[in-house]
C-alpha positions as CSV (number, residue, x, y, z in Angstrom):
1,M,-127.0,-20.0,-11.8
2,S,-129.3,-23.0,-12.2
3,S,-129.7,-23.8,-8.5
4,S,-132.4,-22.0,-6.6
5,R,-130.0,-21.2,-3.8
6,S,-128.3,-17.8,-3.8
7,L,-124.6,-18.0,-4.5
8,Y,-121.8,-16.5,-2.3
9,V,-118.3,-16.4,-3.7
10,I,-116.0,-16.0,-0.7
11,K,-112.3,-15.4,-1.2
12,L,-110.2,-16.4,1.8
13,G,-106.5,-15.7,2.2
14,S,-104.4,-18.6,3.4
15,S,-103.6,-16.8,6.7
16,T,-107.3,-16.8,7.5
17,I,-107.6,-20.5,6.7
18,V,-104.5,-21.5,8.6
19,N,-104.7,-19.2,11.6
20,H,-108.4,-18.2,12.0
21,P,-110.6,-21.2,11.6
22,R,-113.7,-19.5,13.1
23,I,-114.4,-18.3,9.6
24,F,-115.8,-21.8,8.9
25,A,-118.5,-21.3,11.4
26,E,-119.7,-18.2,9.5
27,I,-119.6,-20.2,6.2
28,S,-121.6,-23.0,7.9
29,A,-124.2,-20.4,8.9
30,I,-124.6,-19.3,5.3
31,V,-125.2,-22.8,4.2
32,K,-127.7,-23.4,7.0
33,R,-129.6,-20.2,5.8
34,G,-129.9,-21.9,2.4
35,G,-127.0,-20.3,0.6
36,S,-124.6,-21.9,-1.8
37,V,-120.9,-21.2,-1.3
38,L,-118.0,-21.2,-3.6
39,L,-114.7,-20.6,-1.7
40,V,-111.7,-19.3,-3.6
41,A,-108.6,-19.7,-1.5
42,G,-105.4,-17.9,-1.7
43,G,-102.1,-19.5,-0.9
44,A,-99.3,-17.0,0.2
45,E,-99.0,-18.4,3.8
46,A,-99.5,-22.0,2.6
47,I,-96.8,-21.7,0.0
48,R,-94.5,-20.1,2.5
49,Q,-95.0,-23.0,4.9
50,K,-94.5,-25.5,2.2
51,Y,-91.1,-24.0,1.1
52,E,-90.1,-23.7,4.7
53,S,-90.9,-27.4,5.3
54,I,-88.7,-28.5,2.4
55,A,-86.0,-25.9,3.1
56,R,-86.4,-24.4,-0.4
57,E,-85.9,-20.7,-1.1
58,M,-89.1,-19.1,-2.5
59,P,-88.2,-16.9,-5.5
60,F,-89.7,-13.4,-6.0
61,L,-89.5,-10.8,-8.8
62,T,-89.3,-7.1,-8.2
63,L,-91.4,-5.2,-10.6
64,P,-90.5,-1.7,-11.9
65,S,-93.3,-0.3,-9.6
66,G,-91.4,-1.7,-6.6
67,D,-94.0,-4.4,-5.8
68,E,-92.7,-7.9,-5.2
69,V,-94.5,-10.9,-6.8
70,R,-93.9,-14.6,-6.5
71,Y,-91.8,-16.0,-9.4
72,C,-93.7,-18.9,-10.8
73,S,-91.2,-20.6,-13.1
74,P,-91.9,-24.1,-14.5
75,E,-89.7,-25.5,-11.8
76,E,-91.8,-24.0,-9.0
77,I,-95.3,-24.9,-10.1
78,P,-95.2,-28.5,-8.7
79,Y,-94.3,-27.1,-5.2
80,I,-97.0,-24.4,-5.5
81,R,-99.6,-27.1,-6.4
82,A,-98.5,-29.3,-3.5
83,A,-98.8,-26.4,-1.1
84,Y,-102.4,-25.8,-2.1
85,H,-103.3,-29.5,-1.9
86,E,-101.6,-30.0,1.5
87,N,-102.0,-26.7,3.3
88,I,-105.2,-25.3,1.8
89,L,-107.5,-27.9,0.4
90,A,-106.9,-30.5,3.1
91,P,-107.6,-28.1,6.1
92,V,-110.6,-26.5,4.3
93,V,-112.2,-29.9,3.8
94,S,-111.4,-30.9,7.4
95,H,-112.9,-27.8,8.9
96,L,-116.0,-27.8,6.8
97,K,-116.7,-31.5,7.5
98,D,-116.5,-30.7,11.2
99,Y,-119.7,-28.6,10.6
100,G,-121.3,-31.5,8.8
101,L,-120.9,-29.9,5.4
102,S,-120.2,-31.7,2.1
103,V,-117.3,-30.3,0.1
104,Y,-115.9,-30.5,-3.4
105,A,-112.4,-29.2,-3.4
106,K,-109.9,-28.9,-6.3
107,L,-107.2,-26.8,-7.8
108,G,-108.7,-24.6,-10.5
109,G,-106.5,-26.3,-13.0
110,D,-107.5,-29.9,-12.1
111,H,-109.4,-31.4,-15.0
112,G,-109.3,-28.0,-16.7
113,L,-112.1,-26.7,-14.4
114,V,-110.8,-23.1,-14.7
115,K,-108.9,-22.1,-17.8
116,G,-106.5,-19.3,-18.4
117,Q,-103.8,-17.9,-20.6
118,K,-100.2,-17.3,-19.7
119,A,-99.3,-13.6,-19.5
120,K,-96.9,-11.8,-21.8
121,P,-93.3,-11.6,-20.7
122,I,-92.9,-9.3,-17.8
123,K,-90.4,-6.6,-16.9
124,A,-88.5,-7.1,-13.6
125,V,-85.6,-5.4,-11.8
126,R,-82.5,-7.4,-11.0
127,D,-79.4,-5.9,-9.5
128,G,-80.7,-2.5,-10.4
129,K,-81.3,-3.4,-14.1
130,T,-84.5,-4.0,-16.0
131,V,-84.8,-7.5,-17.4
132,I,-87.4,-9.4,-19.4
133,V,-88.7,-12.6,-17.7
134,R,-90.2,-14.9,-20.3
135,D,-90.8,-18.2,-18.4
136,S,-93.1,-16.9,-15.6
137,L,-96.2,-19.1,-15.5
138,F,-98.5,-16.4,-14.4
139,G,-101.6,-15.6,-16.4
140,G,-105.2,-14.5,-16.6
141,F,-108.7,-16.0,-16.5
142,T,-110.3,-17.0,-19.8
143,G,-113.2,-19.2,-18.7
144,S,-114.5,-22.1,-16.7
145,H,-116.6,-25.2,-16.9
146,A,-119.4,-23.2,-15.6
147,E,-122.2,-25.8,-16.0
148,F,-120.1,-28.4,-14.2
149,L,-119.4,-25.9,-11.4
150,K,-123.1,-25.1,-11.1
151,S,-123.9,-28.8,-10.9
152,A,-121.2,-29.2,-8.2
153,L,-122.7,-26.2,-6.3
154,A,-126.1,-27.8,-6.4
155,A,-124.8,-31.2,-5.2
156,F,-122.4,-30.0,-2.5
157,D,-122.7,-27.6,0.4
158,V,-119.4,-25.9,-0.5
159,V,-117.2,-25.9,-3.5
160,C,-113.6,-24.8,-3.0
161,L,-111.2,-23.8,-5.8
162,T,-107.7,-22.5,-5.7
163,P,-105.0,-21.4,-8.1
164,P,-103.2,-22.6,-10.2
165,I,-105.5,-22.8,-13.2
166,W,-105.0,-24.6,-16.6
167,D,-103.6,-23.1,-19.8
168,P,-104.9,-25.5,-22.6
169,E,-102.5,-23.9,-25.1
170,L,-99.4,-24.6,-23.0
171,E,-101.0,-27.8,-21.5
172,S,-99.7,-26.6,-18.2
173,Y,-100.9,-25.2,-14.8
174,I,-100.4,-21.4,-14.5
175,N,-100.7,-19.2,-11.5
176,I,-103.3,-16.5,-11.1
177,D,-104.2,-14.0,-8.5
178,A,-106.8,-15.5,-6.2
179,D,-108.7,-12.2,-5.7
180,V,-109.1,-11.8,-9.5
181,L,-110.0,-15.4,-9.9
182,A,-112.8,-15.0,-7.4
183,A,-114.1,-11.9,-9.2
184,H,-114.2,-13.7,-12.6
185,L,-115.9,-16.7,-11.2
186,A,-118.5,-14.5,-9.4
187,V,-119.3,-12.9,-12.8
188,E,-119.3,-16.1,-14.8
189,L,-121.6,-17.9,-12.3
190,E,-123.8,-14.9,-11.7
191,A,-123.1,-14.9,-8.0
192,H,-125.3,-12.8,-5.7
193,H,-122.6,-11.9,-3.2
194,L,-118.8,-11.6,-3.4
195,R,-116.8,-11.3,-0.2
196,F,-113.0,-10.7,0.2
197,V,-112.0,-11.7,3.7
198,T,-108.8,-10.1,4.8
199,G,-106.7,-9.4,7.8
200,T,-107.8,-5.8,8.3
201,A,-111.3,-4.2,8.9
202,G,-111.9,-3.6,5.2
203,L,-109.9,-1.0,3.3
204,L,-108.2,1.5,5.7
205,H,-107.7,5.3,5.3
206,D,-104.5,4.8,7.4
207,I,-102.9,1.4,7.4
208,R,-101.5,2.3,10.9
209,D,-105.0,2.8,12.3
210,P,-107.0,-0.5,12.3
211,H,-110.2,1.4,12.9
212,S,-110.0,3.7,9.9
213,T,-112.2,1.7,7.7
214,I,-113.3,3.2,4.4
215,G,-117.0,2.5,4.4
216,D,-117.9,3.0,0.7
217,V,-116.1,3.0,-2.6
218,Y,-117.9,4.5,-5.6
219,T,-117.2,4.6,-9.3
220,G,-114.2,6.9,-9.9
221,D,-113.1,7.2,-6.3
222,E,-109.3,7.6,-5.9
223,L,-107.8,5.3,-3.3
224,G,-104.4,6.7,-2.6
225,S,-104.1,5.0,0.8
226,V,-104.4,1.5,-0.7
227,Q,-101.1,-0.2,-1.0
228,G,-99.6,-3.6,-1.8
229,R,-101.9,-6.7,-2.0
230,M,-105.0,-4.5,-1.3
231,K,-104.6,-3.0,-4.8
232,Q,-105.5,-6.4,-6.3
233,K,-108.5,-6.7,-4.1
234,V,-109.7,-3.3,-5.2
235,R,-109.1,-4.2,-8.9
236,A,-111.0,-7.5,-8.4
237,A,-113.9,-5.8,-6.6
238,R,-114.3,-3.2,-9.3
239,L,-114.2,-5.9,-12.0
240,A,-117.1,-7.8,-10.3
241,I,-119.4,-4.8,-9.8
242,E,-118.9,-3.6,-13.3
243,Q,-119.4,-6.9,-15.0
244,G,-121.6,-8.9,-12.6
245,V,-124.8,-8.7,-10.6
246,C,-123.3,-9.3,-7.1
247,D,-122.8,-7.0,-4.2
248,V,-119.2,-6.8,-3.1
249,N,-117.4,-6.0,0.1
250,I,-114.0,-6.4,1.7
251,S,-114.3,-7.5,5.3
252,G,-112.2,-8.5,8.3
253,P,-110.1,-9.0,10.2
254,H,-110.6,-12.6,9.2
255,T,-114.4,-12.4,9.5
256,L,-117.5,-12.0,7.3
257,E,-119.9,-10.7,9.9
258,E,-118.2,-9.1,12.9
259,G,-115.5,-6.8,11.7
260,G,-115.3,-3.7,9.4
261,K,-116.6,-3.7,5.8
262,T,-115.8,-1.7,2.7
263,W,-118.7,-1.8,0.2
264,F,-118.1,-1.2,-3.5
265,W,-120.9,0.5,-5.5
266,H,-121.2,0.7,-9.3
267,A,-122.6,4.2,-9.0
268,E,-121.5,7.8,-8.7
269,R,-120.9,9.2,-5.2
270,E,-123.4,12.1,-5.7
271,L,-126.6,10.1,-5.2
272,G,-128.1,12.5,-2.6
273,A,-131.6,11.6,-1.4
274,F,-131.4,8.4,-3.4
275,E,-128.2,7.0,-1.9
276,L,-129.9,4.4,0.4
277,L,-132.3,3.3,-2.3
278,N,-129.5,2.8,-4.8
279,K,-127.5,0.7,-2.3
280,A,-130.4,-1.4,-1.2
281,A,-131.3,-2.1,-4.8
282,R,-127.7,-3.2,-5.5
283,I,-127.8,-5.9,-2.7
284,P,-129.6,-9.0,-4.2
285,S,-132.2,-10.3,-1.8
286,V,-134.2,-13.0,-3.6
287,S,-136.7,-14.6,-1.2
288,G,-134.7,-16.6,1.4
289,D,-131.6,-14.6,0.8
290,E,-132.5,-11.4,2.8
291,H,-129.7,-11.7,5.4
292,E,-127.2,-9.4,3.7
293,L,-129.6,-6.6,3.0
294,A,-131.2,-6.8,6.4
295,H,-127.8,-6.5,8.2
296,F,-126.6,-3.8,5.7
297,L,-129.6,-1.7,6.7
298,L,-129.1,-2.4,10.4
299,D,-125.6,-0.9,10.0
300,A,-126.6,1.9,7.7
301,V,-129.6,3.3,9.5
302,K,-128.2,5.2,12.5
303,Y,-130.8,7.9,13.2
304,P,-131.2,9.6,16.6
305,S,-133.8,7.9,18.9
306,V,-134.2,5.0,16.5
307,A,-133.6,1.4,17.7
308,G,-132.9,-1.3,15.2
309,K,-132.6,-5.1,15.2
310,V,-133.0,-8.2,13.0
311,D,-135.6,-10.3,14.6
312,D,-135.9,-14.1,14.8
313,A,-137.6,-14.4,11.5
314,G,-134.9,-12.3,9.7
315,N,-137.0,-9.2,9.4
316,I,-135.3,-5.8,9.7
317,V,-137.1,-3.9,12.5
318,F,-136.8,-0.2,13.4
319,R,-138.7,1.6,16.2
320,K,-138.9,5.3,16.9
321,G,-140.8,6.4,20.0
322,N,-142.3,4.5,22.9
323,G,-145.9,5.8,23.1
324,P,-149.0,3.6,23.2
325,H,-150.3,4.5,19.7
326,T,-148.3,2.5,17.2
327,L,-148.3,3.0,13.5
328,L,-146.7,0.1,11.6
329,L,-145.0,0.7,8.2
330,L,-144.6,-2.9,6.9
331,G,-142.6,-3.4,3.7
332,H,-140.7,-6.4,2.4
333,I,-137.1,-6.6,1.4
334,D,-137.2,-9.8,-0.7
335,T,-137.6,-10.0,-4.5
336,V,-138.5,-12.6,-7.0
337,P,-135.6,-14.1,-9.2
338,H,-133.7,-13.3,-11.4
339,V,-131.2,-10.6,-10.5
340,W,-129.7,-8.2,-13.1
341,P,-127.4,-5.2,-12.7
342,V,-128.9,-2.1,-11.2
343,R,-128.4,1.0,-13.4
344,T,-129.1,4.6,-12.5
345,D,-129.8,7.5,-14.9
346,P,-130.8,11.1,-14.3
347,D,-134.5,10.2,-14.1
348,G,-134.5,7.0,-12.0
349,L,-133.2,3.5,-11.7
350,T,-133.8,0.0,-13.0
351,G,-133.1,-3.3,-11.4
352,R,-134.8,-6.2,-9.7
353,G,-137.0,-5.1,-6.8
354,V,-136.8,-1.3,-7.3
355,V,-140.6,-1.3,-7.8
356,D,-141.6,-4.4,-5.9
357,A,-140.9,-3.2,-3.3
358,K,-137.5,-1.7,-2.2
359,G,-138.5,1.8,-3.3
360,C,-141.5,1.6,-1.0
361,F,-139.6,0.2,1.9
362,I,-136.7,2.7,1.7
363,N,-139.4,5.5,1.8
364,F,-140.6,3.9,5.0
365,V,-137.0,4.0,6.4
366,H,-136.7,7.7,5.6
367,M,-139.8,8.3,7.7
368,L,-137.7,7.4,10.8
369,E,-135.5,10.4,10.1
370,E,-138.2,12.8,8.8
371,V,-141.2,12.2,11.1
372,D,-141.2,13.7,14.6
373,V,-143.0,11.0,16.5
374,P,-145.1,12.5,19.3
375,E,-144.8,11.5,22.9
376,H,-148.0,9.4,22.7
377,G,-146.8,7.6,19.5
378,S,-144.5,4.9,18.2
379,L,-143.4,4.4,14.6
380,L,-142.6,0.8,13.8
381,V,-140.9,0.2,10.4
382,I,-140.4,-3.4,9.4
383,G,-138.9,-5.0,6.3
384,A,-140.3,-8.5,6.1
385,V,-138.7,-11.5,4.6
386,E,-140.2,-14.1,2.2
387,E,-143.2,-12.0,1.1
388,E,-142.8,-13.2,-2.5
389,I,-143.1,-16.9,-1.7
390,S,-145.9,-18.9,-0.1
391,S,-144.3,-19.1,3.3
392,S,-144.8,-15.4,4.1
393,K,-142.5,-16.1,7.0
394,G,-141.8,-12.5,7.9
395,A,-145.4,-11.3,7.9
396,Y,-146.6,-14.3,10.0
397,F,-143.9,-13.5,12.5
398,V,-145.1,-9.8,12.6
399,R,-148.7,-10.9,13.0
400,D,-147.9,-13.1,15.9
401,N,-145.2,-11.1,17.7
402,Y,-146.0,-7.3,17.2
403,K,-149.0,-5.1,17.7
404,A,-150.1,-1.9,15.9
405,D,-153.1,0.4,15.8
406,A,-152.9,0.9,12.1
407,V,-150.7,-0.4,9.2
408,I,-149.4,1.0,6.0
409,I,-148.1,-1.7,3.7
410,G,-145.2,-0.8,1.4
411,E,-146.4,-1.9,-2.1
412,P,-146.4,0.1,-5.3
413,S,-149.7,1.9,-5.7
414,G,-148.4,4.9,-7.7
415,E,-148.1,8.3,-6.0
416,E,-151.8,9.3,-6.7
417,S,-153.5,6.1,-5.6
418,L,-154.2,4.4,-2.2
419,T,-154.7,0.6,-2.1
420,L,-157.6,-0.4,0.2
421,G,-157.5,-4.1,-0.3
422,Y,-156.2,-7.2,-2.0
423,Y,-157.6,-10.4,-3.4
424,G,-156.6,-13.5,-1.4
425,L,-154.5,-16.5,-2.5
426,F,-155.7,-20.1,-2.7
427,K,-152.9,-22.3,-3.9
428,L,-153.3,-26.1,-4.6
429,H,-150.9,-28.9,-5.5
430,I,-152.8,-31.5,-7.6
431,T,-151.2,-34.9,-8.0
432,V,-152.5,-37.7,-10.3
433,H,-150.9,-41.1,-9.9
434,R,-151.9,-44.0,-12.2
435,A,-150.5,-47.3,-13.4
436,Q,-149.2,-47.1,-16.9
437,E,-151.3,-48.5,-19.7
438,H,-151.2,-48.4,-23.5
439,T,-152.5,-45.2,-25.0
440,A,-154.6,-47.2,-27.5
441,A,-156.4,-49.1,-24.8
442,K,-160.2,-48.7,-24.7
443,D,-161.3,-45.7,-22.5
444,S,-157.6,-44.8,-21.9
445,I,-156.9,-41.3,-20.8
446,S,-153.5,-39.8,-20.1
447,V,-152.7,-38.6,-16.6
448,I,-152.0,-35.2,-18.1
449,D,-155.5,-35.1,-19.7
450,E,-156.9,-36.2,-16.4
451,L,-155.1,-33.3,-14.6
452,Y,-156.6,-30.8,-17.0
453,R,-160.1,-32.2,-16.4
454,I,-159.6,-32.0,-12.7
455,V,-158.3,-28.4,-12.9
456,E,-161.4,-27.3,-14.9
457,D,-163.6,-29.0,-12.4
458,I,-161.9,-27.3,-9.5
459,R,-162.1,-23.9,-11.3
460,Q,-165.9,-24.3,-11.7
461,R,-166.3,-25.3,-8.0
462,V,-164.4,-22.2,-6.9
463,R,-166.3,-19.9,-9.3
464,D,-169.6,-21.2,-7.7
465,V,-168.3,-19.9,-4.4
466,D,-166.6,-16.7,-5.7
467,P,-167.6,-15.6,-9.2
468,Q,-165.0,-12.9,-9.2
469,S,-162.1,-15.3,-8.6
470,L,-159.2,-15.6,-11.1
471,S,-157.1,-18.7,-11.7
472,S,-153.9,-19.9,-13.4
473,L,-152.2,-23.2,-13.7
474,I,-148.6,-22.1,-13.0
475,D,-146.6,-25.3,-13.1
476,I,-146.8,-28.9,-14.4
477,G,-144.4,-31.8,-13.7
478,H,-144.5,-35.3,-15.1
479,R,-142.6,-38.5,-14.5
480,N,-142.7,-42.2,-15.4
481,E,-141.3,-44.5,-12.8
482,K,-141.5,-48.3,-12.3
483,G,-144.7,-48.6,-14.3
484,Y,-146.5,-45.7,-12.8
485,L,-147.3,-42.3,-14.3
486,T,-147.4,-39.3,-12.1
487,V,-148.3,-35.7,-13.0
488,R,-148.4,-32.8,-10.6
489,G,-149.8,-29.3,-11.2
490,T,-149.9,-26.1,-9.2
491,L,-153.1,-24.2,-9.4
492,N,-153.3,-20.6,-8.2
493,F,-156.6,-18.8,-7.4
494,R,-157.0,-15.1,-6.6
495,I,-160.0,-14.9,-4.3
496,S,-162.0,-11.7,-3.9
497,P,-162.5,-10.1,-0.5
498,E,-166.2,-10.6,-0.9
499,A,-165.7,-14.4,-0.7
500,G,-165.1,-14.1,3.0
501,N,-162.8,-16.2,5.2
502,H,-164.4,-19.6,5.0
503,Y,-164.7,-20.3,1.3
504,R,-162.5,-23.4,1.7
505,D,-165.3,-25.1,3.8
506,K,-167.7,-24.7,0.8
507,L,-165.4,-26.6,-1.6
508,D,-165.4,-30.3,-2.3
509,L,-161.9,-31.3,-3.2
510,A,-162.3,-35.1,-3.2
511,F,-161.6,-36.7,-6.6
512,G,-161.2,-40.4,-5.7
513,E,-158.3,-42.8,-5.6
514,G,-155.0,-41.8,-7.2
515,V,-155.8,-38.1,-7.0
516,T,-154.4,-36.0,-4.2
517,I,-155.2,-32.3,-3.6
518,E,-152.9,-30.4,-1.2
519,V,-153.9,-26.9,-0.1
520,V,-150.5,-25.1,0.0
521,R,-151.8,-21.6,0.8
522,E,-155.2,-20.4,1.9
523,T,-155.2,-16.6,2.6
524,P,-158.5,-14.7,2.3
525,G,-158.9,-11.4,0.6
526,F,-159.1,-8.1,2.6
527,A,-160.7,-4.8,2.0
528,N,-160.4,-1.8,4.3
529,P,-163.2,0.8,4.6
530,R,-162.8,4.4,3.5
531,S,-164.0,5.8,6.8
532,D,-161.3,5.2,9.4
533,S,-158.6,7.6,10.6
534,L,-155.8,6.0,8.5
535,V,-157.7,6.7,5.3
536,K,-158.6,10.2,6.5
537,A,-155.0,10.9,7.2
538,F,-154.1,10.0,3.5
539,V,-157.1,12.0,2.2
540,R,-155.8,15.1,4.0
541,S,-152.3,14.5,2.8
542,F,-153.4,14.1,-0.8
543,T,-155.4,17.3,-0.5
544,K,-152.6,19.3,1.0
545,H,-150.4,18.3,-2.0
546,G,-153.1,19.2,-4.5
547,K,-154.0,15.7,-5.6
548,A,-157.3,13.8,-5.7
549,I,-157.1,10.4,-4.1
550,R,-157.9,7.3,-6.2
551,Y,-158.8,4.1,-4.3
552,I,-157.8,0.8,-5.8
553,K,-158.2,-2.9,-4.9
554,K,-155.5,-5.2,-6.2
555,R,-156.0,-8.6,-7.6
556,G,-152.6,-9.7,-6.3
557,T,-151.9,-10.4,-2.6
558,S,-149.6,-8.8,-0.1
559,D,-148.6,-9.1,3.6
560,M,-151.8,-7.2,4.3
561,N,-153.7,-10.4,3.7
562,T,-151.5,-12.3,6.1
563,L,-151.9,-9.7,8.9
564,A,-155.7,-9.6,8.3
565,T,-156.1,-13.3,9.2
566,A,-155.6,-12.1,12.8
567,W,-155.7,-8.3,12.7
568,S,-159.1,-8.0,10.9
569,S,-160.1,-4.9,13.0
570,V,-156.9,-3.0,12.4
571,P,-157.0,-0.4,9.7
572,M,-154.7,-1.2,6.8
573,V,-153.9,0.4,3.5
574,A,-151.0,0.1,1.0
575,Y,-149.0,3.0,-0.5
576,G,-145.8,3.4,-2.3
577,P,-144.1,4.7,-5.5
578,G,-143.9,2.7,-8.7
579,D,-146.0,1.2,-11.4
580,S,-147.3,-2.2,-10.1
581,S,-147.7,-3.5,-13.7
582,L,-143.9,-3.8,-13.7
583,D,-143.9,-6.1,-10.7
584,H,-142.0,-9.3,-11.3
585,T,-141.0,-8.2,-14.8
586,N,-137.6,-7.5,-16.3
587,E,-138.7,-3.9,-16.9
588,E,-138.8,-2.6,-13.3
589,Y,-138.0,1.1,-13.4
590,L,-138.6,3.7,-10.6
591,H,-138.7,7.4,-11.3
592,H,-136.9,9.7,-8.9
593,R,-139.7,12.3,-9.2
594,E,-142.3,9.8,-8.0
595,V,-140.1,8.6,-5.1
596,V,-139.8,12.2,-3.9
597,S,-143.5,13.0,-4.4
598,S,-144.8,9.8,-2.7
599,R,-142.3,10.3,0.2
600,A,-143.8,13.7,0.9
601,I,-147.3,12.4,0.8
602,L,-146.4,9.5,3.0
603,K,-144.8,11.8,5.6
604,E,-147.8,14.1,5.8
605,A,-150.1,11.1,6.1
606,V,-148.0,9.7,9.0
607,D,-147.9,13.1,10.7
608,E,-151.7,13.5,10.3
609,W,-152.4,10.0,11.7
610,F,-150.6,10.8,14.9
611,R,-152.5,14.1,15.1
612,L,-155.8,12.3,14.7
613,R,-154.9,9.8,17.4
614,T,-154.3,12.8,19.8
615,E,-157.8,14.1,19.0
616,E,-159.5,10.8,19.7
């Protein structure tokens, strides 16, 4: 998807739209969080109401399986289209506008937005005999104007599509199952989340028991209890997880957030100790889109004596114990773009974020179950949001609203290394704005050339303050507007811990008229000593597991830097499984063996830290 917003595809039944309008408050909340929404609306109730209003009998076919399906003959298609326009699109637009949202709403077949192909003649049972029905205008999905839909999703808060779709060969509208349509569109548009909102609390073990929700469906699971229309939802959900990158659940009754959920996983059921990691990896959580993963973890982690919440920043927070000595395990649950399918093999798994840093954070979560927190202790486990972008929203909220006596940051160090520090980040936006002039004019210099010269000048000024600094020009934008040329560049510096906290005061960033330098991020480096009790706890753990500890200092940054701006006297290290050279690459791969080994080392270090605090 071209938009930077994460895409939700939400399939609503017409009963939800007509009778349960509170769903639109939940959709509005997604948009306000920064999400992009494609609604796919079904029409059973709307069509029933339309036929009732015109006193027309609605025709059905009985299939050999015994299932009944609507008969979409050429004579019925105009009534079906009218039902969607009048009883679905109109109320959807009205409800969403009540929340101040902009909406683009069409039938899928309008302007050929969604294309399909009429199905082959079908068998039906009439008067006890099997007959061939050749004129049913029911079909399957073949494609969409994906780029147009992406543009519409970028321009509007919500895009709403419904059946019927367009068959270019027949030059006719054809009907399609709305659940399957939603799944195909989620795959084609590379959606992050696909939701089927229904009238029950997800799939049920027993249709007579509204509380018998099936929590998880894995590859190969037999679902004998699923009947009727739910079969299509299951088919659609499986199509999406097999072909797309989205996470998928069926939720309800008539709600995305408050009811029961059935999650679908493109993985085998026998995941053992890696089940939670596999699930977390399969829920996309690009920075700014952590809501789904945070709330999934809140529902999934139900250990004795562990309290959980999602705080006001969106961080997922767990606490075990209420003693005065607090150890904070701070990971992050966001990832950089883009998202691709998670795949598991016998040795490990690959997918966005498995190294940076879901593997590390899920190891932290397991500490809540495995560590016996002593009476004097408290174990605080937090998965922060927006670590991968300049805001560091989650870490700043932790810094200002929580307290700890020591911190372990969840970042990949490799099982045999302990990270004692990170370089800082100094990020600048440089803008050069000049009146246009002929390039052959005497002494003329282009704004782009001027930008490069300014960049080199700033680099030298920073090197004079911090010889160990690293820099990269990560973005350039250029525009010509009303006789003026403007170029903007983003310049990143990695600042060594030795530069201290006040390097900015030593820099002259004035370059005269027409040049603007904006400091976007100014986070100093941090290095923890080797002598405190937290490092001692890891040394003893490494020794117990027969490993020699290796200390490293990373040239990247982490939430350690953010905490250190106010918690400079609090011991902090970083530890977690994974090869950090794979961070932000398309080759992220995490070995099961390293997850297990690093989890054991982490547990012993946490236990040892609490023991050392008792001795102090």
